[in-house]
N, C-alpha and C positions, 0 to 999 in steps of 0.2 A: 503494499499500500504505500502512495506517496501521497503527499500533498503540494498541490500546484496553487500559486497565486497568481493572478491577473488582475494588477490594479488592486481596488479594494476586495475583490472576489476570490475568494479560497475555495478550492475543489478538492475532493479526495478521489485519486485515480486508483482504481483497483486492478491490480495485476493478477487479472485470472489466467488460467492457463486453459487454451481450449480442449487439448486434449483430456485433461481432467474433468471439465464440465461434459463433454461428450461420454466419456467414461462412466460418470456417476449417471447419465440418462440410460445407458446401457445395463448398468447394474439395477437401475429402477425397473426395467423390464421395455424400454423404448427403442426404437432404431432412430440414430439421428443422422441429419446431414449439417455440418457446421459451415460458417462463414465468418471469419474474425475480422473486423475491422478496427482502427486504433480507438474508437469512442464505445464499439458496442460488439456482442457476439451476438448472431444469427443462428437460431436453432429451427430446423425441421424437425419436429418429434411425430413418430407415429408408432402405434401398437398393432399391427395387422394380426397379431395372433389372438388378440383379446375377442371374447365372446361378445360382450356387450358394449355401448358406446363409453366414450372417455366419461368422468364423472364430472359436467362441467352443465350446471344447472340454472335455472332461472329463479332465483330468490324470491319474488313477487309472487310466484304461485303459491297460495296455502297447501296444495298438495305436496310440495317440496318442503314442508316444514320440518321432517325428521332429517333430511339431509342439512337442512341450515342449521339446526341447533348442535350439528357436530364440526361443523366448518372452521378451519382455521386461516383460509386464505379468502379473500373477496374481490372481484374484478369489477371496475367500472365500465359498465357495457357501453358507454358512450366512446370511451378512448383507447379500451382494452388496459389499461395499468392495473396490474396487481397490488392492492392497495399495500403502502406501506413497505415496497419491495423495491428494488431497481429493474423490475420485470415488466415486460408488456406482452401481451398475448393477443393473438389473433386467428380465427378461423382459417383452416386451408380450405379450399372450396375444390369441387369436381368441374368437369367442363361445362356442365348444365349452370352452375352457380351455387350450387347445394352445398353446405357447410358438410364435411367429411367425418363421420363419428370417431374415426380411428387416429386423427391426425392435428397437429396444432403447428402454429408458427411461434415461436417465442424470442424475444428481445433481452436481451442482458444489457442494461448501462454500465460501463466501465467508468466514467466521470459522474460525479455527484456533489451536491453543495457540502461542504464541510460540516454544516448543521444536520446533516441527515442522520437519523436513527431508527431503530425498528423499534417495534412496541416494546414497552418497558424501558424506553430510553437507552437501548444497547446500542454502542456504536457497531458500524457495520465493517468486519475484516473479510480477508480472501476465506480464512477459515470458516466464519461464522457464515458468509454466503454459501459456501459448498453445502453444510448442514440445511440452511434453508432452502435450497435448491433441491435436495433430495425430498425434505418434507414437501415441498410444494408437489414433485413429481409423485409421489405415494399418495397425496390428497387426491390428485386426477384419476388414479387407479383404485383407492379404496375408500376414502371417507366423502370426497366431495369438494367441489369449488364452486361457490355461490357466485352468479352474476348480478349485480345491482344495477337497476336500471335498464332501458333499452337503447340500441344502437347500433354500433358495428361488431360485436361479438355475440355471436348466438349460441343458445345452450345445445349440448349434445347429448343431455340425459333429462330423464323426468318429463314432466308436461312443461309447456311454455305458454305463456299469453300470447294469443293473436288476436288482433284487433281489426275489424274490417277483412276485406279480400285482400289477396297478395297479387292482384293485377295491376 
């Protein structure tokens, strides 16, 4: 981890190893394609051997209340930000534009404001991030991740609210 300063602004630069991130994803049960850049790591995650869809569900639907009560991670449905983490999630789509049930795209930001803290006011280091990342991937496979609000990210599991026609 490095601290960068640009004028008045301080940034934390996480020195994440792309191979380590991909290895963690494989250990969790995902196939990965990674692309590393100076400011972020892009991951295409897929779990083709999985029987059901990844557990990404709509938090607004009362039928999903059981999953919502077990959640550790929440996603802003409009922006795709995994709340209080340096990750952003997006659906992968097939040729007809439908969200794929077993695949997601994840972006991990390496540059964060120096004031960035995890829940409980814990500072973020590389080692802490690797644990957070593994917990997030396990949540997608076992306990569920809630989407709060509608927008660009679509749920893959459970019921989802749909208002009006899709025309």
